[in-house]
Every structure is written in C-alpha cells, then in structure tokens.
C-alpha positions in Angstrom: 110.9 95.7 95.2 108.7 94.2 97.4 112.5 93.7 100.2 112.6 97.2 100.2 108.6 97.9 99.9 108.5 95.2 103.1 111.6 97.8 105.4 109.6 101.1 104.5 106.1 100.2 104.9 107.3 98.1 108.4 109.6 101.1 109.3 106.0 104.1 109.4 105.2 101.8 111.9 108.5 102.0 113.5 108.0 105.7 113.9 105.2 105.8 115.5 106.6 104.4 118.8 107.5 107.7 120.4 103.6 108.8 120.6 102.9 105.4 122.6 102.3 104.6 126.2 106.1 104.0 126.6 104.5 102.9 130.8 102.7 100.6 129.3 104.0 96.6 129.1 102.1 95.3 126.4 102.8 98.3 123.8 106.9 98.0 125.3 106.4 94.8 124.1 105.1 95.3 120.5 107.2 98.3 120.2 110.0 95.5 121.1 108.8 93.0 118.3 108.0 96.0 115.2 112.1 96.5 116.1 113.3 92.4 115.5 111.2 92.8 111.9 112.5 95.9 111.6 116.4 94.8 112.1 114.9 91.7 109.8 114.5 94.1 107.0 117.3 95.8 107.6 119.9 93.1 106.8 118.1 91.5 104.4 118.0 94.8 102.7 121.4 95.4 102.9 122.5 91.8 101.9 119.9 92.7 98.3 122.2 96.1 98.3 126.0 94.0 98.6 124.8 91.5 96.0 123.6 94.2 94.1 127.4 95.2 94.7 129.3 91.6 93.5 130.4 91.3 97.6 130.9 87.8 98.0 129.7 88.2 101.4 126.1 88.7 100.5 125.8 84.9 99.6 127.4 84.2 103.5 123.3 85.2 105.1 125.1 86.3 108.6 124.3 89.4 109.9 126.9 90.3 111.6 129.1 90.1 108.6 126.7 91.8 106.0 126.7 94.3 108.8 130.2 94.4 109.0 130.4 94.4 105.0 128.1 96.9 103.9 129.7 99.4 106.0 132.4 99.6 103.5 129.9 100.2 100.8 127.5 102.4 102.8 128.3 105.6 104.5 125.2 105.7 105.9 126.1 103.3 107.9 127.1 103.4 111.2 129.1 100.0 112.3 128.4 99.8 115.4 125.2 100.9 116.3 124.0 97.7 113.5 125.2 95.6 115.8 124.6 96.4 118.8 121.3 96.0 117.1 122.7 92.8 115.9 122.8 92.6 119.9 119.9 92.9 121.3 118.0 91.3 118.3 119.4 88.9 119.8 118.8 89.3 123.3 115.2 90.7 122.9 113.9 86.9 124.1 115.4 87.6 126.8 114.1 90.8 128.3 111.9 89.9 131.1 111.7 92.6 133.5 110.1 95.9 132.7 113.0 98.0 133.4 115.0 96.6 130.4 112.4 96.6 128.5 111.7 99.9 129.5 115.3 100.7 128.4 115.6 99.2 124.5 112.6 100.8 123.2 114.2 103.7 124.9 117.5 102.9 123.0 114.4 101.6 119.8 113.7 105.0 120.0 116.0 107.2 120.3 118.7 105.2 118.0 117.8 102.9 116.4 114.5 104.8 114.4 116.5 107.3 113.5 119.6 104.3 112.0 116.3 103.2 110.0 115.7 106.1 108.5 119.4 106.8 107.9 119.2 103.4 105.7 116.3 103.9 104.2 117.0 107.9 103.0 120.6 106.3 102.3 118.9 103.5 100.1 116.7 106.5 98.0 120.0 108.2 97.2 121.9 105.6 95.9 119.5 102.7 94.0 116.9 105.6 93.5 113.5 104.4 91.3 115.2 100.8 90.9 113.9 99.8 95.0 110.1 100.6 93.4 110.5 98.4 90.5 109.3 94.7 91.1 112.0 91.9 91.7 114.0 89.5 89.0 
C-alpha cells in the first residue's frame, strides 16, 4: 500500500535526525519540515485504518477527529502525544526564532520519532502483509 510505504520511507529519513548537526538552523528547519510531512503521512494512515475498521469518522477528514477516534482502536497510540504533534504541526509556520526551533527539534527527536515508530510497529502487527499490497 503506497500510503504505508510513504510513511515508512519518510520515517527512515526522519530517524536520521539525531545524527545531524542539531545546532545548524538549516538542519533544524529540515527536521521540522520532515516532521510536518511525517505527521501528515501518519494521520492519513490512521484515517485509512479507521476506514478499514468501518469507523464513520474516517470520512470527516479532520486530523483531530481521526486521532481521537483512532485512540479507541489502537492501544499503541498515545492520544495526548498525537494531539501535541497536531498542535506543533499547526504551529510550525510560526517557528521563527532559533530557540523555539531547537526546542521543537528536541521534542521531535525525544518524543515524536518514537511515537511514529510505535505507529509503524502497531500497524505492522495489526495489518501485516495487507500494508504491502497495492491499494484497490
């Protein structure tokens, strides 16, 4: 499934973040941009999963609604952490100073990347080979 493949591929790139020059503003900006993309792939993957499970919320298109509903299905999902990611994703356009960017990068590395990894592992455990099949 292309949606899952995009998620997993983007995660491999984001996982390299801790090994970069985190004091470099250009690198920080790149990590923040990769986080933004990873979050988009993540909530859309959750939307697909909810649709597969037959949850009508999947039709809403709202990331907040998707996250809140997905929490009821997936025990590997930390609702408050994903809602925090949503807030940070919405505020990334307003990160202008280096200190704020540095704090966000630290949060991405310490909290958000592990949450993205948990989603990947949880989806693999629940849907297995289905994730690797072409979408209908």
